[in-house]
C-alpha positions as CSV (number, residue, x, y, z in Angstrom):
1,M,21.7,-4.1,1.5
2,T,19.1,-2.3,3.4
3,K,16.7,-5.3,4.7
4,Q,12.9,-4.8,3.1
5,Q,10.4,-3.3,6.4
6,N,7.3,-4.5,4.0
7,I,6.6,-6.8,1.6
8,I,3.4,-4.4,0.0
9,G,5.7,-2.1,-0.9
10,P,5.3,-2.6,-5.0
11,Q,2.7,-3.4,-5.2
12,V,1.5,0.2,-4.3
13,P,2.7,1.3,-7.4
14,K,1.1,-1.5,-9.8
15,L,-2.3,-0.2,-7.7
16,R,-1.9,3.3,-8.7
17,Y,-0.5,3.0,-12.2
18,Q,-3.7,0.6,-13.0
19,Q,-5.2,3.7,-11.5
20,G,-4.3,7.0,-13.0
21,I,-2.3,7.6,-9.3
22,T,0.7,9.7,-9.3
23,Q,2.3,9.7,-5.4
24,D,0.7,12.7,-4.7
25,G,-3.0,11.4,-5.2
26,L,-2.3,8.4,-3.5
27,A,-0.9,11.0,-0.8
28,A,-4.5,13.3,-0.7
29,R,-6.5,10.4,-1.1
30,C,-5.4,9.0,2.7
31,G,-5.0,11.4,4.0
32,V,-8.7,12.1,3.6
33,L,-9.3,8.7,5.5
34,G,-7.3,10.9,8.3
35,W,-3.8,9.5,7.9
36,D,-1.5,12.6,7.0
37,L,0.7,11.2,4.2
38,S,3.6,13.1,2.0
39,R,4.4,11.7,-0.8
40,A,7.8,11.2,0.7
41,T,6.9,8.4,2.8
42,L,5.1,7.3,-0.2
43,S,8.4,6.5,-1.7
44,K,9.6,5.3,1.2
45,I,7.0,2.5,1.2
46,E,6.9,1.8,-2.6
47,A,10.7,1.0,-1.2
48,Q,10.0,-0.9,1.4
49,L,12.5,1.1,3.6
50,R,9.3,1.5,5.3
51,C,7.3,-0.7,7.7
52,V,3.6,-0.1,7.5
53,T,1.0,-0.1,10.3
54,D,-2.7,-2.7,10.8
55,I,-4.4,1.0,10.2
56,E,-1.5,2.5,7.1
57,L,-2.4,-1.0,5.4
58,D,-6.4,-0.7,6.1
59,I,-5.9,2.7,4.8
60,L,-3.6,2.3,1.8
61,A,-6.3,-0.4,1.4
62,R,-9.6,2.1,1.1
63,A,-7.4,5.3,-0.5
64,L,-6.9,3.2,-3.7
65,K,-10.1,1.2,-3.6
66,V,-8.7,-2.8,-3.0
67,E,-9.1,-5.3,-0.3
68,I,-6.1,-5.7,1.7
69,A,-4.9,-8.8,0.4
70,H,-4.7,-6.5,-3.2
71,L,-2.1,-5.3,-2.0
72,Y,-0.1,-7.8,-0.6
73,P,1.8,-9.9,-3.3
74,K,0.9,-13.0,-5.2
75,K,2.6,-14.9,-3.5
76,N,1.6,-14.5,-0.2
77,R,-1.9,-13.7,-0.7
78,R,-4.5,-16.7,1.5
79,T,-6.2,-18.4,-0.2
80,T,-9.9,-19.5,2.2
81,V,-10.3,-23.3,2.3
82,R,-14.0,-24.2,2.9
83,S,-14.8,-28.0,3.8
C-alpha cells in the first residue's frame, strides 16, 4: 500500500463535482492563477499520490473559490476558540 502524500486529495473532487468542474477545467483555472498543472498531476493529487505545497494549496483553493480550510477533511479542520 502506498503512503498517502496529502490529506486534501479527496476533498478536491468533491468540490469539483459540486461546481460541475472537470479535472481539465480545474487545471485550466490553476493555469490562469500561475500554476501550470496538468490533468494527470491533478489526478495524482486527488488520489493522494502527490504532495501539495502551501502555494499550490492556495492556488487550488482560489481556483475552486473556497477558503483553504474547505480543502481539509472536516475532522482535520481547526476551529477558532475565542476567550
